[in-house]
C-alpha positions, -999 to 999 in steps of 0.1 A, spaced: 519 330 -105 506 328 -69 470 321 -59 461 358 -54 474 367 -89 455 337 -104 423 349 -88 429 385 -99 435 374 -135 405 350 -136 383 378 -122 394 406 -144 406 393 -178 382 376 -202 410 357 -220 428 389 -231 465 390 -238 491 404 -215 484 441 -206 501 467 -226 528 487 -210 506 517 -201 480 495 -184 506 477 -164 520 510 -152 485 523 -144 480 493 -122 514 499 -104 503 535 -97 469 524 -84 487 500 -61 509 527 -47 479 551 -42 462 523 -22 493 514 -2 501 550 7 465 559 16 468 592 -3 438 615 -1 421 635 -30 440 667 -37 474 652 -30 501 656 -56 516 624 -70 543 639 -91 549 654 -125 553 633 -157 590 636 -155 590 625 -118 567 596 -126 589 585 -155 620 585 -132 601 568 -103 587 539 -124 616 537 -149 592 542 -179 592 564 -209 573 597 -209 548 585 -236 540 554 -215 536 575 -184 513 600 -202 491 572 -215 489 555 -180 480 588 -164 453 593 -191 438 560 -181 437 570 -144 422 603 -154 394 585 -173 388 563 -143 385 593 -120 415 588 -99 431 621 -107 438 648 -132 469 661 -148 475 698 -139 499 717 -162 524 743 -150 555 744 -128 535 734 -97 514 709 -115 515 672 -120 491 643 -114 467 654 -87 447 627 -70 409 627 -70 381 604 -58 361 587 -86 324 596 -87 300 568 -79 273 583 -102 297 588 -131 310 552 -129 274 538 -124 263 556 -156 292 540 -175 282 506 -161 246 511 -170 256 520 -206 276 488 -208 247 466 -195 223 483 -219 246 475 -248 243 439 -237 205 440 -238 200 436 -200 166 420 -193 141 430 -167 147 398 -148 184 404 -146 178 440 -134 154 427 -108 182 404 -95 204 434 -91 177 454 -75 171 428 -48 209 426 -42 211 463 -38 181 463 -14 197 437 8 230 456 10 210 487 20 191 468 47 222 452 62 243 484 61 274 464 55 279 471 18 304 499 22 311 519 -10 297 490 -31 261 497 -20 258 533 -34 275 523 -66 251 494 -72 221 515 -62 232 543 -87 237 517 -114 203 501 -109 187 536 -109 203 545 -142 192 512 -157 156 517 -144 155 552 -160 169 540 -193 145 511 -196 116 534 -188 128 558 -215 130 530 -240 95 519 -232 84 554 -237 99 556 -272 130 577 -264 166 565 -267 189 581 -243 224 587 -255 214 583 -292 219 619 -299 252 637 -294 260 673 -296 292 684 -314 313 694 -284 341 719 -288 376 710 -278 396 678 -288 390 659 -255 352 662 -257 353 656 -294 372 624 -288 345 613 -264 319 619 -290 338 599 -317 344 570 -292 306 569 -286 298 568 -323 323 540 -329 311 521 -298 275 523 -310 285 510 -345 304 481 -329 276 471 -307 250 474 -335 266 455 -363 304 450 -361 317 415 -355 349 405 -338 379 410 -360 363 437 -381 387 464 -391 375 500 -384 404 517 -402 437 534 -394 442 565 -374 446 585 -407 414 570 -421 394 578 -389 408 613 -389 396 618 -424 362 604 -416 356 626 -386 376 655 -398 398 657 -367 434 656 -359 453 623 -352 457 634 -316 419 635 -312 416 601 -329 442 586 -306 423 599 -276 391 583 -289 410 550 -295 423 550 -260 387 553 -246 376 523 -267 407 503 -257 400 510 -220 364 497 -225 377 465 -241 359 471 -274 389 474 -297 426 468 -300 451 489 -321 472 467 -343 503 482 -359 516 476 -394 504 477 -429 468 466 -433 460 468 -397 446 496 -376 417 496 -352 402 461 -349 370 451 -330 373 427 -301 345 407 -285 327 428 -259 345 425 -226 338 435 -191 374 442 -184 372 480 -189 343 483 -165 360 461 -139 389 485 -140 366 514 -135 350 498 -104 385 488 -90 396 525 -93 365 536 -75 371 511 -46 407 522 -44 396 559 -42 371 549 -14 399 530 5 377 499 9 391 476 36 401 443 19 392 424 50 355 435 46 353 422 10 343 387 20 313 400 40 301 421 11 306 393 -14 284 369 7 256 395 11 258 406 -26 254 369 -36 227 360 -11 202 349 -37 227 336 -64 228 299 -54 190 298 -55 189 316 -89 216 292 -103 198 260 -93 164 273 -104 178 282 -139 200 252 -144 191 224 -168 198 187 -159 232 188 -175 242 220 -157 229 205 -124 253 176 -130 281 201 -135 273 216 -101 273 182 -85 307 175 -100 322 207 -86 308 199 -51 322 164 -52 356 177 -62 358 202 -33 343 179 -7 365 148 -13 394 161 9 398 179 42 412 209 24 410 223 -11 427 251 -31 412 285 -29 414 288 -67 393 257 -71 366 273 -49 366 302 -74 358 277 -101 326 266 -83 317 302 -76 321 311 -113 300 281 -123 272 291 -99 274 327 -112 272 316 -148 241 295 -141 224 323 -122 226 345 -153 228 378 -133 254 398 -151 252 429 -129 257 410 -97 284 389 -113 304 420 -125 303 435 -90 313 402 -75 342 398 -99 354 433 -90 353 425 -53 372 392 -57 398 410 -78 401 438 -52 406 413 -23 432 393 -42 451 424 -51 451 443 -18 446 418 10 480 412 27 477 374 26 453 349 12 454 313 24 461 291 -6 442 262 9 409 263 27 393 239 52 364 219 37 346 219 71 346 257 73 326 259 40 304 229 46 273 250 51 276 265 16 281 231 1 251 217 20 230 247 8 237 240 -29 230 203 -24 198 210 -6 186 232 -34 196 206 -60 177 179 -41 145 198 -32 141 220 -64 131 199 -94 146 211 -127 125 238 -143 104 244 -111 103 282 -108 75 280 -83 99 271 -55 121 301 -62 108 321 -32 116 293 -8 150 288 -24 159 325 -21 149 324 16 171 293 22 200 308 3 199 342 19 197 327 54 228 306 48 248 333 30 241 360 56 251 337 84 284 329 66 290 366 60 290 371 98 308 339 108 338 338 85 340 355 51 359 335 25 
């Protein structure tokens, strides 16, 4: 596995097993859509043509295309002149799905404020590309949902009984997702396809559609064999990262610009990390810095370790998810990534973190405004000079 693939896996997969066949095929199709620069409305081929092109079974192709449909990258049009027709994912639809995910994880007002400040900075600089409207929409949905909760209403808690198997599958997936998030622990068995069909009084086809929605979100896995069925996983961000990646593919984001956006998105993150770190965590940061500074060059993958450490201490899940999506997109679509980086080229970032560690006493939140100013000045300068 090369450096780019290691970065992609570290950014997108929260310890999950190898992707199932349909997910691997969906990724191959996404890669081809990005490489060919196809526009919305273009035909990509029928199921038969896709099966022949990718040497895959029709059932695997159908499931992969279903994943891409749910991510907004196209739609399957029936008929002799039909096939998979490309589309552009909607920023507002994906932002609503992201907001629902963060609400399920009990996002705090402080974490939302971190994301709001990041969105405001991207708007001011004008360099956020398609990431800026998606983040702004996500923050807007979260603002509205938290206001509704404070007012005593619970958006999304009621669901009409839609007609048609596809919309019915969405409703079933939402019911099961709400149950999982409320009380179901990892490893809990939700039942077989037959049992779920009996419970909701729907066909197995509709149950399978609902299961695929839950699988895409990372909430469940489907285990075959006697005594198995639908089993709850830990809550993962993998499904949401795939949604955002599909959106960036649809928007044809230039991979070369990703480093600039990443620096600006994370302008305040070093300050947040140091201000929220306890003494042991500060020592961990010191160890990462010493490891990277001891030689003239270091591995790019090791830098990702420091970045993940800083992000974890900053405790800003919205900014972190967007950052992971961008890192994965760059690793996946940039023509070449240097495996080793010059220490001197990143010295200003290392000096920033050390300065914050030296001048911000542990637990001193009063210096946060100063730290954010220092952090933003350094990160914005680096975004212009040489993105990582």
